[in-house]
C-alpha positions as CSV (number, residue, x, y, z in Angstrom):
1,P,25.1,79.3,-107.2
2,P,24.6,75.5,-106.2
3,Q,27.8,75.3,-105.6
4,S,27.7,78.1,-102.9
5,M,24.7,76.3,-100.8
6,A,26.8,72.9,-100.6
7,C,29.7,75.0,-99.4
8,W,27.5,76.2,-97.0
9,E,25.9,73.3,-96.0
10,A,29.6,71.8,-95.4
11,D,30.6,74.6,-93.4
12,R,28.0,74.1,-90.9
13,H,29.0,70.5,-90.3
14,V,32.0,71.8,-89.8
15,L,31.4,74.4,-86.9
16,C,29.1,70.9,-85.4
17,K,31.6,68.6,-86.0
18,E,30.3,66.5,-87.7
19,W,33.3,65.7,-89.6
20,S,31.8,62.7,-92.6
21,E,29.1,65.1,-93.1
22,A,31.5,68.0,-93.4
23,E,34.0,66.1,-96.3
24,S,30.9,64.1,-97.5
25,A,29.9,68.2,-98.8
26,Y,32.5,69.6,-99.5
27,Q,33.3,66.3,-101.6
28,R,30.4,66.7,-104.0
29,V,31.4,70.3,-104.2
30,L,34.4,69.3,-106.0
31,V,32.9,66.7,-107.9
32,D,30.9,69.3,-110.2
33,I,33.8,72.3,-109.6
34,P,37.5,70.9,-109.2
35,T,38.6,74.2,-108.5
36,C,36.6,75.9,-105.8
37,L,38.1,77.4,-103.5
38,P,36.3,77.2,-100.3
39,A,35.9,73.5,-101.3
40,L,39.2,72.5,-101.4
41,L,40.6,74.5,-98.0
42,G,37.5,73.6,-96.7
43,L,38.2,69.6,-96.8
44,E,41.6,69.8,-96.1
45,Y,40.5,71.2,-92.4
46,V,38.7,68.8,-91.8
47,L,41.3,65.7,-93.4
48,Q,43.7,67.6,-90.7
49,W,40.7,66.9,-87.7
50,R,39.9,63.4,-88.9
51,G,43.8,62.4,-90.0
52,S,45.6,59.5,-91.3
53,R,45.2,60.8,-95.0
54,H,47.8,64.0,-94.9
55,G,49.2,62.7,-98.8
56,L,45.4,64.3,-99.9
57,A,45.7,67.0,-97.2
58,E,48.4,68.6,-98.7
59,D,47.2,67.1,-102.1
60,L,44.3,69.6,-101.4
61,A,46.5,72.2,-101.1
62,E,48.6,72.1,-103.8
63,R,45.4,72.3,-106.1
64,A,44.3,75.3,-104.2
65,R,47.7,76.9,-104.9
66,E,46.6,75.8,-108.8
67,A,43.6,77.6,-108.8
68,P,42.3,79.8,-111.7
69,M,42.4,83.0,-110.9
70,D,38.7,82.9,-111.5
71,A,38.3,81.0,-108.9
72,R,39.7,83.2,-106.8
73,H,37.5,85.6,-107.7
74,E,34.3,83.3,-106.9
75,A,35.8,82.1,-103.9
76,E,36.0,85.9,-102.6
77,Q,31.9,87.0,-104.1
78,Y,31.2,83.6,-101.5
79,F,33.6,85.0,-98.4
80,S,32.5,88.3,-99.1
81,D,28.5,87.0,-99.1
82,R,28.6,86.3,-95.1
83,P,31.8,88.4,-93.8
84,D,30.4,87.9,-90.4
85,D,30.5,83.8,-91.0
86,V,33.2,82.8,-88.6
87,Q,34.1,79.2,-91.2
88,R,34.5,81.6,-94.5
89,V,36.7,84.0,-92.1
90,F,38.7,81.0,-91.6
91,L,38.4,80.2,-95.2
92,H,39.4,83.2,-96.4
93,G,42.4,83.3,-94.4
94,R,43.5,80.2,-96.2
95,M,43.3,81.5,-99.3
96,V,45.2,84.7,-99.1
97,D,47.7,83.1,-97.2
98,E,48.3,79.8,-98.7
99,V,47.3,81.4,-102.4
100,C,47.4,84.7,-102.4
101,R,50.8,84.5,-99.5
102,D,49.4,87.9,-99.0
103,F,50.3,86.9,-94.7
104,S,49.6,90.3,-93.2
105,T,45.4,89.9,-94.1
106,A,45.9,86.3,-93.7
107,I,47.0,86.2,-89.7
108,D,44.3,89.3,-89.7
109,L,41.6,87.1,-90.7
110,Y,43.2,84.3,-88.4
111,R,42.5,86.0,-85.3
112,R,39.1,87.1,-86.7
113,A,38.4,83.8,-86.7
114,A,40.3,82.7,-83.4
115,E,39.0,85.6,-80.9
116,R,35.0,83.9,-81.7
117,G,36.7,80.2,-80.7
118,H,37.5,78.9,-84.3
119,V,39.8,76.4,-83.4
120,G,41.7,76.5,-86.9
121,G,41.3,80.5,-86.6
122,Q,43.7,79.5,-82.9
123,Y,45.6,77.2,-84.6
124,W,47.5,79.6,-87.4
125,V,46.8,82.4,-85.8
126,G,50.2,80.5,-83.1
127,Y,51.5,79.4,-86.1
128,C,52.0,82.8,-87.8
129,F,53.9,83.9,-84.4
130,R,55.6,80.9,-83.7
131,N,57.0,81.3,-87.6
132,G,57.3,84.9,-88.0
133,R,55.0,85.3,-90.7
134,G,52.8,88.2,-91.6
135,V,53.6,89.1,-88.3
136,R,56.5,89.5,-86.1
137,R,58.0,86.4,-84.1
138,D,56.2,85.9,-80.9
139,R,57.2,82.4,-79.6
140,H,55.0,83.6,-76.3
141,E,51.9,84.2,-77.9
142,A,52.8,81.6,-80.2
143,F,51.7,78.8,-77.1
144,T,48.8,80.5,-76.1
145,W,47.6,80.1,-78.5
146,V,48.2,76.8,-80.0
147,A,47.8,75.7,-76.3
148,R,44.2,77.4,-77.1
149,A,44.0,75.3,-80.2
150,A,45.0,71.9,-78.2
151,E,42.7,71.9,-75.9
152,Q,39.4,72.1,-77.7
153,G,41.4,68.7,-79.8
154,F,43.1,69.8,-82.7
155,P,45.8,67.2,-83.7
156,L,48.3,69.7,-85.6
157,A,48.0,72.3,-82.0
158,I,48.4,69.0,-80.0
159,C,51.6,67.7,-81.8
160,D,52.8,71.8,-82.0
161,L,52.4,71.7,-78.9
162,G,54.2,69.2,-77.7
163,H,57.5,71.4,-80.0
164,C,56.7,73.6,-77.7
165,Y,57.7,71.9,-74.9
166,W,60.1,69.6,-76.3
167,Y,62.7,72.4,-77.4
168,H,63.7,75.2,-74.7
169,G,62.9,78.5,-75.7
170,W,59.4,78.1,-77.8
171,G,56.8,79.3,-75.1
172,A,56.7,77.0,-71.8
173,E,58.9,75.4,-70.0
174,Q,61.0,72.2,-71.5
175,D,59.2,69.4,-70.4
176,R,60.4,66.3,-72.6
177,A,58.8,64.0,-71.1
178,Y,55.6,65.7,-71.5
179,A,56.3,66.7,-74.8
180,M,55.9,63.1,-75.9
181,T,52.8,62.6,-74.1
182,L,51.3,64.5,-76.3
183,W,53.3,63.8,-79.6
184,I,51.9,60.3,-79.2
185,K,48.0,61.1,-78.1
186,A,48.1,63.4,-81.6
187,A,49.8,60.8,-83.4
188,E,46.9,58.7,-81.8
189,R,44.4,61.3,-83.7
190,G,46.1,60.5,-87.3
191,C,48.9,64.0,-87.0
192,Y,51.2,63.0,-89.9
193,Y,54.0,65.3,-88.2
194,A,53.6,63.4,-84.4
195,Q,53.8,60.1,-86.0
196,H,56.7,61.1,-88.0
197,E,58.4,62.8,-84.5
198,L,57.9,59.6,-83.0
199,A,59.6,57.0,-85.6
200,N,62.6,59.3,-85.7
201,R,62.5,60.0,-81.7
202,F,62.5,56.2,-81.3
203,Q,64.4,54.4,-83.7
204,N,67.9,57.3,-82.7
205,G,67.2,57.3,-78.7
206,T,66.8,60.6,-78.8
207,G,65.9,61.8,-76.1
208,V,64.1,58.4,-75.2
209,E,65.4,55.1,-74.9
210,R,66.2,53.7,-77.8
211,D,63.0,51.6,-79.3
212,V,63.7,50.3,-83.0
213,E,60.5,48.3,-83.4
214,R,57.9,50.7,-81.7
215,G,59.6,52.9,-83.3
216,A,58.6,51.6,-87.5
217,M,55.8,51.0,-86.1
218,W,54.3,54.7,-85.9
219,R,57.1,55.4,-89.5
220,A,54.8,52.7,-90.9
221,R,52.1,54.5,-89.9
222,A,53.3,58.0,-91.2
223,E,53.9,56.5,-94.3
224,R,50.9,54.3,-95.1
225,Q,49.5,58.4,-94.5
226,F,50.4,58.7,-98.5
227,A,49.3,55.7,-100.0
228,I,46.2,56.2,-102.6
229,E,43.1,55.7,-101.9
């Protein structure tokens, strides 16, 4: 089907980290088929890379969860058409995790993608281990996978790595100065969670010298992510 070809085009751009082209390609699919799950979840992933539109990314995930059953069947067909395509493996994991709530199958798919170097797969494997989502909780294993994704520049992973260094017992030796460095790096790349973290730390003086003006700046940047474009 035409939508499959368009999703395939977007997936190729993702693997080449051509974010603008991938976003445009997924958007074209959604104009014609608003419930297309590979496009909804693919675009969510692209926005997580690009930053600055957290509100839109959340809306895409919500639309995916509300998609009708036939949209799931069509997505399954798309994923099964090329079962070795790493981006499709990852998006299949996102669907069974976010939409179907089948966490054990999701982490199996995430791991398949992660072991082939997919950054999103690496991040979500780490997320699952940290939260005991479909697997026994293991924060050391979580740290290993999140660190791999952070090394490749994924903003969400960089932010989560900051949490690993901020809190004791999260898989790394506690180093709050380094955690702040990581949060700033993620926040500058558009990560809403890092911006929100910095706003709270600076405004409340929690673990850092209090700086109300700097905290307000980060809070404003975080709030702008929910502005209607």
